[in-house]
C-alpha positions as CSV (number, residue, x, y, z in Angstrom):
1,X,154.0,136.9,89.8
2,X,150.5,136.7,90.4
3,X,148.7,139.1,88.7
4,X,145.1,139.4,89.4
5,X,142.4,140.8,86.6
6,X,139.6,142.5,87.6
7,X,135.9,142.4,86.0
8,X,136.9,144.4,83.1
9,X,140.3,143.0,82.4
10,X,140.7,140.7,79.6
11,X,139.7,137.3,81.9
12,X,136.3,138.3,81.4
13,X,135.5,135.2,79.2
14,X,134.0,131.7,79.2
15,X,137.5,130.1,79.5
16,X,138.0,132.0,83.0
17,X,134.0,131.5,83.8
18,X,134.0,127.4,83.3
19,X,137.1,126.8,85.9
20,X,135.5,129.0,88.4
21,X,132.2,127.3,88.3
22,X,134.0,124.0,88.6
23,X,135.8,125.1,91.4
24,X,132.9,126.9,93.0
25,X,130.7,123.5,92.5
26,X,134.0,121.5,94.0
27,X,133.6,123.6,97.3
28,X,136.8,125.5,96.9
29,X,136.5,129.0,98.5
30,X,136.0,132.1,96.6
31,X,139.3,133.2,97.9
32,X,141.1,130.4,96.6
33,X,139.2,130.5,93.4
34,X,140.6,133.9,93.0
35,X,144.2,133.3,93.6
36,X,143.9,129.8,91.6
37,X,142.5,131.9,88.6
38,X,144.3,135.1,88.9
39,X,141.1,137.2,89.0
40,X,139.6,139.6,91.8
41,X,137.2,138.1,94.5
42,X,134.9,140.2,93.4
43,X,135.1,138.8,89.9
44,X,134.6,135.2,91.4
45,X,131.1,136.4,93.0
46,X,130.2,138.0,89.9
47,X,130.7,134.8,87.9
48,X,128.9,132.9,90.4
49,X,125.9,135.4,90.5
50,X,126.0,135.2,87.0
51,X,125.3,131.4,86.5
52,X,122.9,131.6,89.3
53,X,120.7,134.2,87.7
54,X,121.1,132.9,83.9
55,X,121.8,129.2,83.8
56,X,122.0,127.5,87.3
57,X,119.6,128.9,89.8
58,X,120.3,125.9,92.3
59,X,123.9,126.8,92.0
60,X,124.1,126.8,96.0
61,X,122.5,123.7,96.6
62,X,124.6,121.8,94.1
63,X,127.8,123.4,95.8
64,X,126.4,121.7,99.2
65,X,126.0,118.7,97.7
66,X,129.3,118.7,96.1
67,X,130.6,119.6,99.5
68,X,129.3,116.6,101.2
69,X,130.3,114.5,98.4
70,X,133.6,115.7,99.0
71,X,133.2,115.3,102.9
72,X,132.7,111.9,102.2
73,X,135.5,111.2,100.0
74,X,133.1,110.8,97.2
75,X,133.0,112.3,93.7
76,X,130.2,112.7,91.4
77,X,130.9,109.8,89.4
78,X,130.6,107.5,92.7
79,X,127.7,109.5,93.6
80,X,125.9,109.0,90.3
81,X,126.6,105.3,90.4
82,X,125.3,105.0,94.0
83,X,122.1,106.8,92.3
84,X,121.9,104.5,89.5
85,X,122.2,101.5,92.0
86,X,119.8,102.9,94.1
87,X,117.3,103.2,91.5
88,X,117.9,99.9,90.2
89,X,117.0,98.4,93.8
90,X,113.9,100.7,94.2
91,X,113.0,98.9,90.8
92,X,113.2,95.7,92.4
93,X,111.4,96.9,95.6
94,X,114.5,95.6,97.7
95,X,115.0,97.5,100.9
96,X,118.3,98.8,101.8
97,X,118.3,96.3,104.9
98,X,117.7,93.2,102.5
99,X,120.7,94.5,100.4
100,X,122.9,95.3,103.7
101,X,122.2,92.0,104.9
102,X,122.6,90.0,101.4
103,X,125.9,91.6,101.2
104,X,126.8,90.7,104.4
105,X,126.2,86.9,104.1
106,X,127.9,87.3,100.7
107,X,131.0,88.3,102.7
108,X,130.7,85.5,105.0
109,X,130.1,83.3,102.3
110,X,133.2,84.2,100.6
111,X,135.2,84.1,103.7
112,X,134.0,80.7,104.7
113,X,134.5,78.7,101.4
114,X,137.6,80.9,100.6
115,X,136.5,82.5,97.3
116,X,138.9,85.1,95.7
117,X,137.6,84.8,92.2
118,X,134.4,87.3,92.2
119,X,134.2,86.9,88.5
120,X,134.0,82.9,89.1
121,X,131.5,83.3,91.4
122,X,129.2,85.9,89.6
123,X,129.2,83.6,86.3
124,X,128.4,80.5,88.5
125,X,125.4,83.0,90.0
126,X,124.3,84.2,86.4
127,X,124.3,80.1,85.5
128,X,122.2,79.2,88.2
129,X,119.8,82.0,87.5
130,X,120.0,80.9,83.7
131,X,119.2,77.4,85.0
132,X,116.1,78.5,87.1
133,X,114.9,80.5,84.0
134,X,115.2,77.7,81.9
135,X,113.3,75.4,84.2
136,X,110.4,78.3,84.5
137,X,111.5,78.7,88.0
138,X,112.2,81.6,90.4
139,X,115.6,81.3,91.7
140,X,114.0,81.0,95.2
141,X,112.0,77.8,94.0
142,X,115.5,75.8,93.1
143,X,116.0,74.4,96.5
144,X,112.2,72.9,96.5
145,X,112.7,72.1,93.0
146,X,116.1,70.0,94.0
147,X,114.5,68.1,97.1
148,X,111.6,67.2,94.6
149,X,113.9,65.5,92.3
150,X,115.9,64.0,95.3
151,X,112.7,62.5,96.7
152,X,112.0,61.3,92.7
153,X,115.6,60.0,92.7
154,X,115.5,58.4,95.8
155,X,112.1,56.5,94.8
156,X,113.9,55.5,91.5
157,X,116.5,54.1,93.6
158,X,114.5,52.0,95.5
159,X,112.4,50.6,92.2
160,X,115.8,50.1,90.6
161,X,117.1,48.0,93.4
162,X,113.8,45.7,93.6
163,X,114.5,45.2,89.8
164,X,117.9,44.1,90.5
165,X,117.0,41.8,93.1
166,X,114.4,40.4,90.8
167,X,116.6,40.3,87.8
168,X,119.1,38.3,90.3
169,X,116.1,36.0,91.6
170,X,115.4,35.2,87.9
171,X,119.2,34.8,86.9
172,X,119.4,32.2,89.9
173,X,116.4,30.6,88.8
174,X,117.5,30.5,84.9
175,X,120.7,29.1,86.2
176,X,119.0,26.4,88.4
177,X,116.7,25.6,85.4
178,X,119.7,25.0,83.0
179,X,121.5,22.7,85.6
180,X,118.2,20.7,86.0
181,X,118.0,20.5,82.4
182,X,121.8,19.2,82.2
183,X,121.3,16.8,85.1
184,X,118.1,15.6,83.2
185,X,120.0,15.3,80.0
186,X,122.8,13.4,81.8
187,X,120.6,11.1,83.7
188,X,119.0,10.6,80.4
189,X,121.7,9.7,78.6
190,X,123.2,7.3,81.1
191,X,119.7,5.7,81.3
192,X,119.4,4.8,77.7
């Protein structure tokens, strides 16, 4: 049996007020709050008004936010995470459009390279960031740095190739010299 207590009943306590407040901020109607807590609808209104007058003057605004979140299938924890992420992005001075483009590019990258291990990818990204930091470069400077090192490597490869040719030439000259010396010795031996 659903017994409904009135304002002066025994349920006029903090144990009644907190669930009423939670449900109100969760977007539950006054009628349903009254039914859920087995209290009069007027008592629900009085509790809400009491919180509004004494502790939470913006309770109606908070309720609107909670209802809007609920309509978006979001809860306060998800909302707080979103706000934290937004504050971080604001601190980085990155626009929402840039982030959206980045996430789209990242999605294409994951699909194109068939990457299923995001943890591994993030670890590699952190490794690249650490490498850039150790080289005293920005992450955007890595490509230019790599291109510069490739050019240096190309130059060194050409120099190495030229040195190898010189070594081969000197080796050939040495072999010819040794052969000539042996011929000279042989000729001298028979000519004696």
